[in-house]
N, C-alpha and C positions, 0 to 999 in steps of 0.2 A: 332450339327449335328441334325436338326429335317426334318421332312416331311413338303414338303409344301401341305398343306390342300387340300383336296382333297373331293368331293358329292360323294357318291356310291346309283346310283338306284337299292332300292329292292322291292321285291316280299312276301309278306306275305299270303302262303294259308290252309287254316285249310284243314288235310287231314281226311275223312272221311273213319266209317266200324272203327276204330283202340277203341281200350276198353277203351284209357285212353283217352282225346282230345289233340288233335295233331294237329300247327304248322308246316308247315318246310320253311324257309327263303332263298328263293334267290333270285340271282342275275341275271338277267334279259339277257338272249343267254348266259349267261354262264355256272352257274354251282348253284347246294345246297351248302349251307354252316354251317346249320343246323339244329337241329330238336328241337323243347320249347313243352314239356309234361307237360299234371297239372296234379303234384301229389300232394296226402293230402294237396291241398292251396296252393302250390306251385309249381312255373313253374322251369322245370328238364331244361338247357340246355345243347344237349351235341352238338360238332362239329362234322360235317364229315370225316375231314382228318383223327383228331390223338384222338376223340371218346374222349377228355377232357369231363367232365360236371362240369355244374356250377349249382347252382341254385341263383333264382330273388324270391322278393316279389309279381311283377305285369308279365303281359306280353311284357311290353312298357321294362319297365327293364331288363327282357331277351332279348330282340331284341338286346336293346343297350350294353349287354352285348358281344353277340353273333358279332357286327358289330366292336366293340375294340379289340375283341379278333383276328377277322378275318384280321384288318388292321394289328395289332402287332403283327400278326407268319407265317401269312401264305399268305399274298400277297409279 
């Protein structure tokens, strides 16, 4: 029971005016799927729907983790 592969177009936008460097990951014309904040050298990834928190070593890894979570749990 595997899902067929599908490309998901995303945008990663840096949010200004925050105390921590922060990015939002957005599926254009649909919704924001989560936020990524740089905290003490790590990237804290928070999902929008369930507020689940994950940590990643790089911004790219955080984006990939967020997309994987979205694909498995929210889609």
